N, C-alpha and C positions, 0 to 999 in steps of 0.2 A: 274259125280255123283252129284245130288242135295243135297244142304245143308240140315241138319236136320231141320224140322219145316218150312222151307221157300220155298224149291222148287228151290232155286237159290244158286249157290256157288259164293263166293266173291273172285275175282282175283285182285292182285295188278295191277295198271295201271300207265301208265305215266301221271303224273298230269300235266295238263296245265292250269287249272283255279281253283283257291283255294279261298275260303271265309275264313276269320278270324275274330273272335269276338274279340274286343278290349275295354277294359274300363279303362286302366292305371294301373291295378293291376299287381303284379309280375307274376302271372301265365298267364295273357293276354300277357305280354311283352315276355314270353317264347313261348307262342303260336305264336305270331307274327314272331319271329325269325325262328320258325320251319316252319311255313307256307311260309315265304319268301324263304327258301331253297327248299321246295317243288314246288314252282311255278317258280323255276329258269329260265327256258325258256318260262314260260307262263305268266299268269296274275294273280295278287293278289287283291282281293277286301276286304278291311278292314271295317268292320261294327261296327259303335259306336251307340248304342241305347241311344236315349235321352228322358228325361222325358216329358211327355204331360203337358202343361201348360194350366191349365183350365181358360177359359175366365170368369168364374163366379167370379174369384178373384177381378175383377174390377180394375180401375185405382187407384193408381199407381202400386198396387201389381203384377197384371199380367205382366205389362211391366218390373218390376224388375226381375221377375222369367224368362221371355224371355231374358233379358239381360244376366242373370246369366247363362242360358243354352247356349247361343250364346258363352259367354266367355269360357265356359267349352269345347265347341266344337272346338274352335280356339286353346286351350291348347292341346287337344287330337290330332288334326291335326298336330301341330308343333311337338309333341312328337313322332307320328308316322313317320314323315319325318326324325327325327333325328335318330331313332332307325332303319330304314330300310337301307339296303346297297344302295348306290347311284344308281346302275344300276337296281334296282328293278322297274319292270312295275306294277305300282299299282294305285288304285283310293280309296279314302276314302269315305264311304257312311254314312252319319249321318241321321239315320232313328228314327222318333218318335214312341215310343211305347215299349213294352216288348222285352228284348234282344233276346230271343229264337225266337219269331215270325219274328223279323227284320232279323236275320241271316238266318233264313229258306226262307224267301221271297227273299232276295238278291241271295242265293244260286240257287233258282229255276229260277229267272229272268235271272241271268248271266250264267246258265247251269253249275255251278261248278262241278267239279270232286270230290271235297273234302271240308270238313268243319273242321277247326282248332280252338279249343278254350281251355282256361284254366280251371282247375277243379273247381276253386273258384274265383269269382270275387269280386267287391266291394259292392255287394248287401248286404242286411240285413240278409239273410239266410245263415248261416255258417254251412257247414256239409263237410263230407269227398268228396262228389260229390256235386257241387253246383246245384242250381235248373236250371240254364240255361243249364249247360252240361247235366244234367239228362233229361231235356225236349227235348234237341236235339237227345240224344240217343234214345229216345222213339219214336220221331216224324219224323226224317230225312229219306229221300228216297235215301240217298247216304252216303258214308262212313264218319264218324265223328272220329276225333283224339281229345282225351282230354289229356292235358298236366297237370299232377299231381303236386301238390305244391312241393313234395319232389324231383321233377326232376328240380326244379329251381336252377340254380348256384347263390348263393348269393355272392357279392362282398364286 
């Protein structure tokens, strides 16, 4: 029977390729752990959206901004490697641009079965559902799992 309003029903599937958004926030760490469990026998692609550095900043400001983003990328990669179980088959993708667009692009390119993100990241907009997760829920053509802040286990 078709689902109301869409014509297609959604059936749980064995997930083999998962894309997770990661920015270092508590909810993105929880999303990373959840995504790693989903992709247990498959592949995990971890997407980190990076700021665009405008060339009009000129020297030395543009180079400082690039160095800062490069340092942030290295920190995120090290953090991801530390957080994931040793046997996880994963790749980290550092993508310049808005987070939701980067995640959707990687999900499409990698033919992901599912997208996993935290409900709120480190961005400037603070609401019950972050702007990235909201945009993904509105735009994605595949299932999106949003890990809420109150599901995060604090130690």
